[in-house]
Structures are given as C-alpha cells and as structure tokens.
C-alpha positions, 0 to 999 in steps of 0.5 A: 538812767538805763544802759544801753544794749544795742543788738548786733545780731538776732538769727533763728539757728539750727542744731548741728546734727546728732550723730546718735539721733535720727533726723526728720519730723515727728509730734510728741504729745504732752504728758500730764506734767507737762500740762500741769506746768506753768506755760509761760517763757522762765528767763534766766540770766548769769553774768562772768567777768571778762577774765571768765567770759568765753568768745560769743562764737564759742557760746554759739557753737557750744549751744548748737552743739547741745541743743542737738542731743535736747531736740524738744528745745529745738522743736516747736509746739503744735497741735495733732490730728487728735486735737492734742497740743505736741511737741513737733521735733523737727530741729527748726532751731532756737533764737539767738540774740548778740548785743553789746553794751557800751559800759562796764559790767561792774557798772551796769550791775551797780545802778537800776539793776532790775531795768537792766536785768530786762534788756538781757534775755529775749521775751518769748511769747507763747502765744505767736506761732512757729515761736522757738521754744528756748531762746539765748541772748549773748551780751558783751560789755566794754570791758569784755564781761559777758551775760548770757540770757535765756527764755525758754518755755516750761511746758518743755522742761522743769529746772532740773532739765534746764539745770542738766542742759546749762551744764552740758553746754558749758561743757561743750563751750569749756571742752569743745567736744561733742561728747557731751552728758545725754538727756533721757527724752523718752516721755512715754517712758517715765510713770507708765499708767496702770491698766486700767488707770485708777487715779485717787487723789482729786488732781482735777482740783489741784494740779488743774482748774477744776471748779474747786481749785485753789487758784480762783480765790488769789486776785490779780494786782497792777504790777506796780503793787508787787515789789521784788526782793533779794536776802544774802543768807550766810553760810554762818547764819544758815548753820545758826538758823540749823542750830536753832531748829535743834534736828537734823534738816536740811538747808531748804528746809530751814529757810523755808520754815524761816522764810514762812514764818516772817514773810506771813509776820510782815503780811500782818495777817488774822491770827485764825487765817490759814496760809499754806505754801505750794511747794515744787516737788522733784518726782524723779526719785519718788516714782516707782519706779524711779525715773532717771535725774536725767529725765529731760521734760516736766516731772514736778508736782506740789506739795501744800504745807498749810498752818493757821497764822497763830500757829506758825507764828508762835511754834519753834521751827522744828515745827514747821519744818515737821509740817513742810516735811509731813506735805512733801512726803505726801507726794510719794509714789502712790500718789504719783501714780494716781496723778499718771493715771488721771492724766491717761483718764483724761487723755482717753476722754478727750480732756486734753482738748480744753479741759485741763488748765493748769492751776499754776499762778498766772502773771500778775497773781497775788498769793497772799496769803499763801506762797509758792516756793522753788529750791534751786538749791541742787542745780549747778547755775552757781558752778556753771564754767564755760571755759574761765571759771564760774558766773560772777552773779546769777541775774533774776528779772523781776518776779510778776507773781506775788507771793513767789519765791525761790532759793539758789547757791550764791554765785559770789560767796561759796556756801551762802544762799540767795533768797528771792521773793515778791511781795505786795508792796505794803508789805516790803518794809516790815520784812526788810526789818525782819528777815534776819531775825530769828525770834 
C-alpha cells in the first residue's frame, strides 16, 4: 500500500538578491558541454531522522539565500534572436513544494520504497514553457523526520556542480549565514576555443548524434522490462577487492572493474561480442588551463573502455582496471580542447539550432551489451548537514534506462559504498547471485 503524501504548499519563490550580483535580465548561450549533457530533470532525494531534521522554514530560507548565488538555477530556458538555446538569468524563481506524510519515516522506508520515493520530488517537465530549472519538495513525516527531494535540469549543471550547490545550501541552513561558498559561473571563461578553432576528433559522432553515432543501435524497451537493483559494498569488501587487484587503484576503479565483470556475466553475452562502458569524466582538472572545481555548469565528457566479452570475463582485475584507465586517460587536455573547438565551429555554422543532438541516453533505452556509469564518490552527499547531522538515507528513484549505474558513499555506514544499477529483468536474478563473488 502506497504511503499517503499530501501537498500542503506549492509556490514559485524568488531568490533573495545577492549583494555582489547585479540584478536584471540577460541571456547566456549554452556551452558545448551543456548541449552534450542529458536534457532531462535529474531527481535527488535524501532523508533525515527527526533528531537531525531542520525546520521547513529554515530549509526554504536557506534555499532562497543559496539560489541567489547560483543565478542559472533561478532562471529559465529561452531562445535568443540568433536561434540559440540560452539561459535567461531573470531570477524567475524556483519551485518549492511542502508536503506531509501521515506515517513515521522508518515505516515509509520499510515497505514499497520505490513507489514512495516517486512521491518525494517534483516532476520537472522540460517541454513546458517557463518551467523552473530547480524544483524542491520538503516532506515532513509524522515522527518529525524529513525528506528533501529535488529535480534540476541537467542542461544547467552536472553532478559536481549540484554537489557544490547542496553543500552551500546545507551551510546556509546550518549556520543561518549569508556568507556562503560562491560558485564560478562565467561560462565564457572556461575552455576557450582556439583561434582559429581546430577540432581533431570526431565529436559529431561521439558526444552528438551523427550518422555514425553508436546510440543509433540501442533499442527502447518497455519500463516493466527494466529492473532496478541496489548493492551495499562494505568497507571490508572494497579492501578485499583492492587486495585482489594487487596494485594501487581507486575505489571507483576497482568497483567498476568488478561490476563490469558481474553485469556482463549476468547478461550471458556471446563470447566474441564487445561490451563498452560510457564513463563520465570530470574535465575541470584535465583542461589546460584547469577550470575551477567550483565552476557551476556542465564540464563532463565520456571515456569508452571496451573489451571483448571473453577477454573481460577471463581477465584479472588489474587488466580490466588498466583498460579503464587507458580510456579515461584519453580524455586529456588535447581532447577537451578539440571538443571546445568543435563547439565553436558548429556555433559559427549555426549548428546550435538543430544539428547538435546529444548522444546521451534517452528514457527507456537499453544499453545492453554496454553500460553507462557515474561516480558520485567524490561528492559530499553522504555528509549533508542541515543543522542536526548527515542524512540517514539517500533514496534514488528508479533508473528509467537499462544499463545505467552509479556509485555513491553510504549515508548509513562510514566507508561503505552504495551501488545502483538498472538491468533487464531477465538478467536480475543471475546478477543477484554473483554480485559479491570475486571469482
């Protein structure tokens, strides 16, 4: 039985003006990174026990104070006189929803969790005119516990950016201060094109939908054929996995090698078939010169480690990690500059109007035999403190794309990692049987 959630307030609220930002309206064109990103609203949901939960008013006040420093989130999408899709920085405001649930938080998270999570965040509609780019829902439980769910348009910002925003929001609520970490918001100052621009890679078919784009071969399947799974990797499991690797590696690298092997085995693919992973790579520190880590926008490209199924399943963890590292290393300063130059060439040709369609996954797509992965291990989501302590749970909605997976630090157990993946239902049972096996 679904938990009853009742909306008590729904309003568009404008940010409190920041003293260091000029007011007014201006348009900012999308960067090539923005255009290559997923054009959908990305939900995030966290919960706090009654002892750690701040008051609703404090959450809303902190949100409005913080958004004033992140003007893109308070703006809207528009099209300028040249036909370019742009951000309109007009302080139009964010959507705030307040709701109540007539049950205790623990009870709500004990039964039919996926259906309940769907009630905990706004459903942003990118097709609707004047749609707020950031939407937040505050749900209060009978016990005093709290869930905060947001939906933000990915064209505005990537995960690194939203992590910075959430940290600033938590600081505003916890301290009551208007002196907050400030983002770097100048999209014209990062990854500047050369003169003349000189792209050297086939970005038309890698980041965007060209005639040879790999995305064209991925089918769309009904949602009921996609199953969502979560795996808890303890600190001890990760340490044992690293010991088995036998060389220095990151937590992300060893877990990605492990899950790539296990998902591929569960899919029972033909030995001679190839499988690849679309790995999100933060380009901020890789650009020349590096972009500030507090840059607010999109600055992600993708690496594509690829192996034959037979070789992947028989290879050592160290070998698989080597393939992953080699692919990621190719997203270097030269590749990033080539991508920026490509965006400039397309801009001059008018390609911003309809030619550049992102190759990012569409809803319902099935990546099998491939995968897409994001690492949120470097984000501070597990430690978000709005005044009473970190969240007790991170509550991911069901992933609507088969083959998508991501890693995030556990809110409940220090040092542990939560892994979320969507697979075709035909492969779920086998994956459950082998996901902890290191064989």
